[in-house]
C-alpha positions, 0 to 999 in steps of 0.5 A: 571100859572104864575103872568105874564100870568094872564090879567083882563084887556084889550082895545080893538077897534073893528070894524065890516065889512060894507056892500057891495053895489048893483048893478045897472047892466042892462041885456044885450046879443045878441038880447035882447038889453034892458032886464032889471035891474038885479042888485044882492045885497050887501052881509052883513059885518061882525059881531065881536063876543066874545065867552065863553070858559071854558079852558081859565082863563085869557085874555093873549091871547089879551094883544097885540091885539089892533083891532080887524076887521070882514070882509066887505060885497062883492058888488053885480053882474049882472044876481041877483048875491048877494055879498058875506057875510063879514067875522065873527069874533069870540074871545073865552074869559074866562067865567066870562067876563065882556065887557064894552063901554070905553065912557061910562063905561056901562056893555054891556054884560057878559060871563059866561057859555060856548060857550055863544056868544054875538054879539060886533058889528053888520055887515053893510046890504049889499045894495038893487040892482036896480032888486028891484027898477023896476016898471011900470013907471021905468022900467030901474032904474040906482041906487042901494043902498050902504051899510050900513057902518061899525059899530066901538067900544072902548070897555074895556074887564075885568075878574072877576074870576068864582071860587067856593071859594074865599081866602079875607085877609089881605097881609101876611095872609096866602093865597098863601101858603094855595092855594099852600098846598091844590091846585098844583097851585105855587104862589108866597110866601113871607115874604112881604106885596102884593107877590100876585099882580094877582089872582092865581087859584087852583084846589083841588082836593077832595075825589072820583076824585072830585074837586073845584076850588080856588082863592088866591085874592090879599091882602086887605088893610083898605080903599082898597073899595075907591080904596087905595092899589089894590082897585078896581083892586082885589075886583072885583074878589071876586064877583063870588066866591060862598065862601069867605074864611075868612083868618086871622093868629093866631099871629094877634093883634085882630082876631075879628077886623081884620074880621070886617074891612074884612067884611066893606070893601066887604060891601062898595065894594058891600053889596051884597057879605055878602050873600055869604057863608063864612067861618073863618080859622085861619092859622099859629096855629102851633105857638100856643102851646095846651094851646093858642090854648085852650084859643083861641077857646074859646074866638072864641066861644064866639066872633064869634056866628054863623060863621063858624070857622077853625083852620089850618096850612099850613106849618104843615098841620095841619086841611086842609083835615077838612077845605076840607071836611067843604068847600065840604059840604058847596058848596054842601048844596044846 
C-alpha cells in the first residue's frame, strides 16, 4: 500500500430515505359504489449502515465520497397494497473504524469485528393508509398519514489501525527500516525526520506459516500529546496495538531519557496505553563494536530493571529472528 492510498479520516454527509405516504384511496368497482377505504401503507425509507470488513486496511474508497443517501420508501396504493421499502445503503469499512458526530464530536460507535453492522441513519417510517382509520362513526376516512422524514447526520469516520505490534519511536529511529526487513511492506525510507507521514502495515511471517501484523507509526516528538508535530493524528493509531515496540537507536545521546519521553507522551495522551505489553529495542547496533555493545548491555541491565529489551540491526540483519520469537511469545502468553 502506498502512502497516498492510506486514508484514515473522512467527513461524510449521511441521509436515510424518507417513508412513503399512506394512501387515502376509496374502493370503487362495478356495482360497488361505496366500497370503503382500502388505502395501503407507505414503505419505510432505506437505512444507512456501516459494515466491518477485515480485508480493508484504509478508508481510501471513501476519500472522494461526500454524500451517502439511502432510497425513499414508496407510497401506499389501492387494495391495501403497501409501498416498497427504500433501498438500504451498506458502506464497508476496515476494522478499527470509529464514527463520530461531526457537530458534537461524540463517538457514535466503533466497528472492530468482521461483518459487524451498525446503523448510522434510520429510514423514515411509512405512513398508514386510510384503511387503518375506519371506524363505526367514520366509515370513509379520506385522509392518511404522511411518511416520516429523512434523518440527516454529518459524520466523521476515522481509523485506528488494528495491529498486533506498534512501532513507537522518535523520527529517524529506524522504524520503517525495521518494518521493511521484518515484512514485505515497502515504506518510504530516507535519512531525514518525518519520512513516514501515514501508518504503514506489514505482515510478519513466522514459523509454521503463522504470522502477525506490525504497524509503523509516524515518529513521536516531545509535546505530541498536546498536538505538536503530527500530534493526535498518529497517536490514536497506537491505542489499538497489543504490544508497543519502543525503538531507540544505539547512537542516541541518552537511551533511557528517550524511552522515558516516549512513555510520558503516551501517558499524557492516554494513561491506559501504559498497561499494554511493551518491549524496548535498541536499533542500529551494527555501529557498535563488541566492547561498546557489552558496555551498553551492562548499562541496560542496571537502568531497565523489569523492562524487556533487545538489540538489533535491521541493515545487518542482526537479532531479527530472536525479536520475532520474543514478540510471538508475548502475543501468545495469554
